N, C-alpha and C positions, 0 to 999 in steps of 0.2 A: 657256146652254151651246152655242148655236148659233153658229158663226162662218163668215162667207164670207170667203174668202181669195182676193184678185185678184192675179195675179203668182205663182200657185202653182209655176210650174215654174222660177222664178228661183233664184239660189244661196240667198238667204234664205228663200224661199217653200218650197223643198224641205225646209229644216231645220226650218223652223217647223211643218210639218205633222205631223211625228213628235213634236214638242214638245207640240203641241195634243192630239193623240191619247193621248198618255201622260197628259195632264192631265185627261182625261175630255171633251174638247170633241167636238162632232159638227161636222166640217169640210166644208164645201161649197167645193170647189176650182174656180176658174175658169181655163179654157184657151181660146186661139183656134184651136186645132187639132182639129178632128173625129177625124182620124185618131189622134192621140195619145189622146184620151179613149176611143175604141173599143178601144184596145191595152191599157187599163189592167185590172189584175186587180181582183176585188171585195176590198175591204179594210173590215173593221169600222170604222164611225165616219166614213168617208171617201166621198164621191162627187164625181164630176167633172162639170161643167157647161159647156157652150159659151158662149163670150164673143165677140161680134162687134160692133165699135163701131157700125156702121151700123144694125144691127136687133138690139139686145141683148134677149134674151129667155131668162134662165137657167132657167125652168121649175122654180123652187124651190117646196118645199111652204110654204103661208102659216104662217110661224112668226115668232118674235121673234129678230133676228139683231144680231151685232156684226160689224163689217167691219174687216178688216186689209187695207190696200192696199199691197203692196210691188212693184205694177207701176209704170210711169213715172207720175209725179204728175199730169201734165196729162191723164191720162185720167180721174182721180177726179171731176171735176165732172160729167162725163156719166153716170158710173157711179152717183152719188149720186142724180141725177135719175132714173135707171131704177130705182133700189132703194129710193126713199122709201116706195113703197107697201108695202114688206115690213116696216115697223116697225123700222127700225134704232134700236138703243139706244146705239150707241157706234161711233166711226170713229177708227182709227188710221192715219195715212198716213206713209209713207216718203218723204221729200224727199231732200236731199243738202246737205252743206256747200259744195258748188259754188255753191249759191244765193248765198253770200257771197263766196267766193274768186275766182269767174269773172265777177262783175259789172263789173270793170274791166279784163278781159282785153284784150290788143292784137288778139285775134282776135274779128270780129264773130260768128262762129258760137258762140263761148263765151259772150259777151255775151248773145247771144239765148237761149241755154240757161238762163242765170241768171234772165233776165227771164221765161222761160216757166214756170219753177219757181215764181217769186214771183207770177205771175198765177194759175196753177193752185192755189197755197195760198190766195190771197185769195178766188177763187171758191169753193173747196170749203169754206172756213169760213164764207162767208156763207150757204151752203145749209145748213150745220150749224146756223147760229143761227136761220135761217128756221123749221126744223123741230125746234128744240129738241134737238139731238143732241149729246151731249158728244164734244169730239174731242181727239186729240193728235197732234202732228206731231214726227217725229224728223229730225234732220239728222246722219246718219252721216258720219264721215270716211272715210278710205281703206279701203274694205272688201276683205278677202282671205280665202281659204280654199278647201279642196278643189280647188286647181288650176283653178278655174272663173272667177276673177275676170279683170278687165282690167289690174289693177295690179301686185300682187306676182307673180302668175303670169307676166305678160309679162316681168318682169325676170328671174325665175327661168328661163324658157325661154332668155332671151338668153344669160345667164351658164353655164347648163349647155351650150349649143351652142358658144359660142365661146370660153368660158374666161376671159373679162375683161369689165370694164364701162367704157364710155366716159363721160367727164364733160367739160363745157365750163365747169364752174364749181367753186367748192370743195366743194359739197355740204353747206353748212353750216345749210340751212333745216330747221327742226325739224318732224318728222311725228309723227302718232299713230295708227298703223294699228289697225283694229278687226277682229277675226275675225268672219265671218259668223255663227258659232253664238252669239257674244255679241250680235249685232244680233237675231237671233231669240229669244234669251232675253229681251231687254229688251222685245220686243213682248209675249211671254206675261207678264212681270211688270207692265207697264203696264196690260195688259187687265184684270188682276185688282186694280187699285188705283185707287181714285177719286181719290187725291191727284194723279194725272196728268191729270185732266180739265181741259180748257180751256188746256192748257200745251203749250210747244214745248221740245224737249231737243236738245242735242248728244250724240251717242252715239259715244263715242271709246274707244280702246284705253287700257289701264292705264299703258303706257310712252311717255315722249316720248324720241325720238333723232333725231339728225340724219339727213338724207338719205343721207349717206356711211355712217354708222353701220347704217342700214337695208340698204344695198346689202352692206356687209361681213358683216351677219347672214346674209344670203341665200346668200353665198358658204360661209360656215361650215355652214349647214344642208345644202348639197350636197356636204359634205365636200371642199370646194375652198379653197386658200388665196387670200385677197383679192387681186384683181388690177385695181386700178382706174387708168385711164390717163386723164390729162387731154389734151384735144385743143383746138387754137384753134376758136374758134366757127365760122369759115368751114368747116372740115372737118366739124364736127359737123353743120351744116346740110346739107352735101352728103351725109353719111352717112345723115341722116334721110330725105332725099328718096329714097335707094335702099330703106331699110329699109321705108317706107311702102308698097312694093308687095306685101309679105308679108301674108297674111291676119290673122296673129296681131299685126301691128303698125300697121294702117291707123289706129288711133285715136290714134297718136302725133302730136304737132304742135310747132311752134316755141314755143308758149307754155308747154309743159312745160318746155322748156329755162329760160324766164325764171323758173319757179317754184322751181327747184331750190334757190336760196339764200333763198328766201322761208319764213317760219314759217307753217305751216299747222296750228295747234294749237287744239283747242276742248275747253273744260272740261265734263266730264260729272258735275261734282259735284251739280248739282240732280237728275239721274236717280238717283244713288246715294242722295241724301237721300229723294226721294219714293218710289221703288219698289224701292230695294235693288239697283240695278244694280252689278255687280262685273265688269269685263271682265278678261281675261287680259293679261300682258304680250306683247310681240311674239314669237311663236316659230312656227317653221314645222315640223310633223310630216310623216311620209312622205306622208300623205293630201293635204297641201297643195302638195307639189312635183310637177314634171313627171317 
């Protein structure tokens, strides 16, 4: 019942802390910022520990732990090396479906990201095998929720501010957004299920909808009439160059335009079968909107 949670301040991490505590786990949360740790109030069952890549020394009590890693996956191999003396009995790592979708991207940085995820996974699983540690890897699709993600939240802010949404394509590509609460719940369910040992899973939402339908749903959640305007590709590229200077939209790139008509759907049936994963349909509550 001792869990080390790396990436504890991430969207999924913050939701997972509460779920773990309610389930009776003792949570050792890792953070890179000592100022943040000093500012934390005492909470029963939860303690914060400093995490620095160069000289990692979490100063954890000598006990048996399970590790849930929701920080960037490429940090996991180093973390496993540092934690192997703590007697890890379980490792659950969060990767991304980008591992598959961006491997053939026209942008070198996206291809590099996909390869970075693949390499990190291979190295992590090799270490788990060397030390006989059961492992599980998740590949979430488009994560959204609590107005803290870079996907739906960015789209929602744009629509709320400008009252329309531009498209340079039909928007027919299928999507399967998954709420961060469901990703956190999947972590807890898998943690308590030996059926998920030595396996990887796609973690996706319950509803499949087109990109255009997803945008329309955001409009309706904001109590706005859908107003989607198609622009020529040249105008969209120019507009993108302008929007990228804004802090909330710096992650947007031309490859995203290319993927609007591509299907990015991944079946979570195995997760449902092995540990009872039941995600919600795509919906946005007040807490998810800007």
